[in-house]
N, C-alpha and C positions, 0 to 999 in steps of 0.2 A: 181589276183583281185586287182583293184586299191584302193589306200588309200582314205579315206573319205576326202573331201574338208572341210577345217576348216571354210572357209568363207561362206559355204552353210548352216551352222547350224543356228537354230532359235536364235533370239536375247535374248530370256529369259533363255538361258543356258550360263554357263561360262565354257570355255574350259581351262583346265590346262594340259599342255604338260610336261610329265615327262619321265624319263628313257632314255634321249638322250645319244647316244654313245659318249664316251670320245674322240674317234678319230676324231670327227667332231667338228670344232671350233664354238664358239658362233657367230662370225662375219658372217660366211657363212650362218648359219641358219637364222639369223635375216635379212640378205640381201635377201635371198630367200623369206622370209616371207613377207616383205614389197614391193617386186617387183611384187606381184600379183595384178591384176586389178579386180575390182568388177565383171565384166561381162565375164571374161575369165576363162577357166578351168585351174587352177593352183594348183598343188599339191606340197607344199613346203616340204613334208615329203617323196617324192618319192624315195630319195636316202637312206632312213633309212630302215633297215630291219624290218620285222614284229615283231621280238622279241626285237628290240631296242626301240620301241615306245609304250607307254601306254597312252591311252586317257581316261580321266575321265570327266564326265559331272555332273554338280551340278546345281540344280535349283537356280536361282538368286532371291534374295529378291526384292520386288517391288520398294523399295527406291533406289536400286542400278542398275536398268535397264537402267537408262539414264546416264551411265558413259561414259567417253570419248572414251573407246575402244582402248587404247594404250597398247602396249606390254611392260612389265616391267620384267627385269631379276632380280632374287634374287641372293643371294650370292652363292648358290649352282648351278647356271646355269640354273635353271628352269625358264620357261616362263609362265607368267600369262597374258592371253589375255582378254581384256575387264574389267580389274580391276585396280582401282586407290586407293591411300592411302590418304584420306583427313586428314586434320589436326585435331587432337583430340579436340582441343579447339573449333572447329567449330561444333562439334557434341555433345559435353558435355557442358552444360551451366555452368556458374560460380557458381550458387547456385542450390540446389536441388529443382526440380519442385514438391513441395509437396502441392501446393495450399495455402501456408502461406506466406504472404508478409513479407519481412525482415523489422523489425522496424527501423525507422529513427527518431532520437532524435534531437529536436531543443534546443540547449544549449547556454549558455553564457560562453565564454572562457575568463578567466582572467589569464594573464601571470604574471610571477614573477616580471616583470618590470613595471606592472601597466596598460598594454594595455588590453582594454576590447573590445570584438567583439562577434557578434552573428553568429552562424554557425549551419549547419545541418550535423549530423554525423550518419552513419548507425552503426548497432550493430557490424558488423565484423571489421570495422575500429576502433571502440572504444576498442574492445578486443585486437587488435594488438598493438594499441598505448599505452595502459595501462598495458599490460601483465596480464590481468584478465581472469578468467574463466566465462563461461555463468552463473554459479550459483552465482557468486559474483555480477554480474550486476543486478540480480533479486532483490537484497536488496535495490537498489536505482532506480529501474525502476518505472517511474511515472504511468505507466499503471497498476501496481500491487499495487495500493494505499491501498486497504483494507487488503491485506495480509501482509503488512510491516508497521504496525502502531507503533511497539515498537522501541524506539530510539536505535541506535547502531553506533559504530565507529569500522569498520573492517579494520585491518591492513594487507596488502598483501606485496609481495616482492617489487613491484614498485609503489604502489598506496595505498591511504587511502580512504575508502568509508564512507561517512557521511550520516546518515539517522537520522535527528532530526526533526521529525514531517513532516511538509510540505517542509522542506529544504532537498533536495537530491543533493549530489555533489560527484565528484570523484577528489581527489587531487593527483597530481603527482609532480615530481621534479620541473618542470618549468611552470606548468599551472594547472588550476583547471576548471573542467566542472561543471556548475551549471544547474540542471534541474529545471523546474517550476520556472523560474526566474521572471515570472510576478506575482507570489503570494507574499503576504506580507513578508513571511519568507525569500524568495529569495532576495527581494529588501533590507531587513534589513541586510542580510549577505553581500551583495555587498557594501552597505554603510559602514559597519564596516571593511571590508577588504581593500578597496582602500586606506584609509588614512594610513594604516599600511605599504603599499607598496610605499608610497611617501617618497623619501629620505629627503625632507624638513621637514617632521614631525617627523623623527626619528634620526635627527642629522647625516646625511651622509649615512645611510644604515640601514637595518632591524636588530634589536637586536637579533632575532632568525631566524632560517631557514624558508624557505618559507612554508614548510609543517606545522610547528608549528604555524606560523602566520595564516594559513588557519584554523587549528583546534581551535585556540583561538578565532578567529573571529566568527566561527560557534557557539561555546559555549557562547560567549559574547552576540551575537545577540539573541540567544534562551532564555537565562536567563534574559536578559534585557527586552524582551517582556513580560515574565511572571511577572517580578517585576512591570512593567508599568501597566499591567492589575490589579494587586493587589492594586496598589496605586489608580487607578480609582475606584475600587470596594469597598475598605474599607470605605470611607466616606458614600457611599450609604447604606452599611449594617449597619453602626453605626446609621445613621439617622432612618432606619427602626426599629432598636432595641429601640430607644428612643420613637418612636410613638406608637409602639405596646406594649402590647395588648389592650390598652385603646381605640384605634381607629381602628376598624376592618371594612375595606371596601374591595370591590372586587379588586380595583386597587392596594392597598397596599399589599394584599395577593398575587396577581399575580407578583408584583415586588419582593416580598420575594422569591417566587418560582424560578424566573429566576436567582436571585442572588445566591441562594443555588445551582442551577444547574451549574452555572459558577464556583462556588467554588469547586464543586465536580470535574469538568473537570480540573481545574488548579491543584488541589491536586493530581489527577491521573497522569497528565503529569510531575509534579515536582517529584513525587515519582518514576516514571519510569526512569527519567533522573538521579536522585540520585542513583538509583540502578545500572544503567549503569556505572556511574563514580566510584562507589565502586568496581564493578567487574574489571574495568581496573586498578585501583590502587592496587588491590590484585593480579593481574596477571603481574608480573614483566617481563615475556617473551614478552608480547605485547608492553610494554613500550620500551624495548630494541630493538625490531624490528623497532620501529619508529626511534630510535637513529641511527641505522646502515644503514638506508635507504639512498642510494646515496653515501655510503662510501665503501671502500674496507675492509669491516669487515664482520665477520661471527659469529654465535652463536654456541657454543658447546652444548653438551647434558646436561651439567650442567648450561646452560644459561649464560656462561661467554663469554665476547666479546673478539674476537681475530682479530686484525687489522694488516695489512701489514705495516702500518706507525704508530709508537707509538704516534705521535702527534694527529692523528685521534682518537685513543682510548681515550686520555684525553678529547678531545672535546666531544666525545660520552658520556663519563661518566658525564661531566658537563651538557650536554643536558638532560641526564636522570634525574638529580636532578631538572632541570628547569621544565621538564614535570610533575614530581610529585608535585612540588609546584604549578604549574599551575592548575592541576586537583584538588588538595586539595582546592585551592582558590575558584574555581567554584563549588566544592562540598559544601563548606560552604554557598555560596550564594544560591545554590539550596536547601539546607537544611533549610535555613531561609525562602525561599519562600514556601516550603512545610509546615513548621511549622506555618507560618502566615495564609496560606490557611486553614489548619486544625483548628486553633483557631477560625477564622471567621466562619468556617463551624459548629463547635461545638456551637458557640453562636447562629447561625441561627437555629440549631436543638433544642437548649433549648428554644428559642423563639417559635418555632413551638409547642413544648410540652406545653408551657404556654398558647399559643392560644388554643390548644386542650382542656386544662383544663377549660379555660374560656368559650369556646363554650359548653363544657359538663355541666358546671354550668347553663348556660342559657337554655340549653335544659331541664335540670332538673326542673327549674322554670316553663317552659312552660308545662312540663308533669304534674306538681302539679296542675296548673290551669286547665288543660284539665281534670284531674281526678275529681276535685271539680265540674266542669261543668257537667260531666257525672253523678255524684251522685245527683246533683240538678235536672238534667233531669229525672233521675229515680223516684225521689220523686214526681215531677210534673206529670210524666206519671201515677203514681198510683192514684193521685188525679183526673186526667183526666179519669181514668177508672170509678171511682164512678160517675163522671159527666155524662159519657156516659150511665151508667146504669139508672140514673134518667131521661135521655133524651129520653128513649124509650117511644113509644106511648101506654103504658100500665097503667092501673089504679092501684095506690098504696094507694089511699085515703089520701096521704100527700098533694096533690095539693089543697085540700079543706081547709087546715089549713092556718091561716094568716101568721105565722112566720116560716113556714117549709122551704122556700127558703133560708132565712138568716141563719137559723140554719145549713142547709146542706152545704152551702157555707163556713161558718166559720169552720165547722168540717173538710172539705176537706183541707183548708189552714193549719189548725192546725196539721192535720195528716202529711201533706207534710213537714212542718217545723220540726215536731218531728222526722220523718224518716231521714231527712237530718242530724240533729244533732247526731242521734244515729249512722249513717254511718260514720260521721266525727270522732266521738269519737273512733269508732272501728278502723278506718284507722290510727289514731294517736297512738292508743295502739299497733298496729302491726308495727309501724314505717314506714308505707308506705308513709305518708305525713310528 
C-alpha cells in the first residue's frame, strides 16, 4: 500500500513528521521533500518503512492558516511542515490590552544646572527613571486630586515625592519633575527654585544638595503663600471687627462670612502642614534616608549610617543637622501662620456671637411690640363685638333715647382701655414683657 502524499493533504491541517530512522540522513530527506512538484505524484517517504514513520495531523488555528509553508528542522531532527516561528514581540504588545490607556503626564523638568523644559512622560518611563513603585506615584498623580489632599513628603531610595496642596513634584538627584506647573503653586515653586540654582546668586554654587534645595523651595513657596494670604486678610478682618456690630448690613455680613471661611481653610492647611513637619522631625530614619541619597551609604537596623568613605559619612551627618534646622525653621513659620489664622478666626467667631446677641435683642424688641399690638387688637375686638350686637336690626328701645349712642360708644372705649391695661399689668407681672 502506497504511503500518503504529504502535499495532497488539505491546507487546514499541519503535518508533523516524526519517528524518522536514524540510518537516513537529514539531507536526503529534505532533498527528497523539496524535489516534489505540486502536480506530480511524489512520495518522499517511500524509502521509509511503515514502522519508521508516524504521521500526526493537527487542526490548524485560523490565524496560522496563512503561514509560509516552509519546512523547519528542530534540534531532534523532526520536520515541521507549514509552521513558522514569528517573533514574540510581534504577537505580544508592549502593554497589556486591558482597555485602559496608559497615563501620560505633562511636566516641567528642572535640572540641577537650572535648565527648564516642558516634556511629556508616560507612567512606565517615569517609574523606570525614578525607581519608584506605582503606589508611590499615586501620591503625586494629578488625576487623583481628591484622594491626595493631605500634604506629604515621601522619601524613597532614589527620589523624594512632594505633595503640598496643588504642588506635586518628584525630585531626583539631577532633576525634578513638576506636575500642574500652570497652577499658582507650581509657578511659585519654580520661581523660588530657579534663583537657588543660579551660581551667581549663591557665590559659586549651591550651599546644599540639589534635593535639599528642592525641598526647601517647596516649603518656602508653600508657607510664603499662606503668609501672604494672611497679610492680605488681616486688615480686612480688623476693619470688619471695628464696624460691627453697630453697622449690620447684608454686604458686611457676607464679607464676614467669606473671611471666616478663608480663615478656616488657611488654619486647616497650616495645621496639616505643621503636623507633617512634626512627623518628619520625629522620624530620624526618614531624615537619614535623605542624607544618604546619592551616596555610598546604608542604614543599619539601629538607623546608624555606614559609608564606604568616611568623608561621606561626615558630610551626611552635617547634612542631617542642616535638614533638622531647615525643618524646624519652617515649622516655626508654619506654627506662626496657624496661630495667626486661629486668632483671627476666634475674633471673627466672637464677632459673630456679638452679632447674634444684638440680633436677638432686636428680635426681642420686635416681639414685645408685636405682643402689645396683639393685646390691643384683642381689646378692640371685644369692643367691636358689642358694636356688632347693637348694630343688629332688632329693637332694644335704646334707639329712642337721646344719649344712648354716646353712652354706648363711651362704654365700649372705656372697656377696651380697661381690658388693655389689665392685660398689660398681667404680662408685666409674669415678666413676659
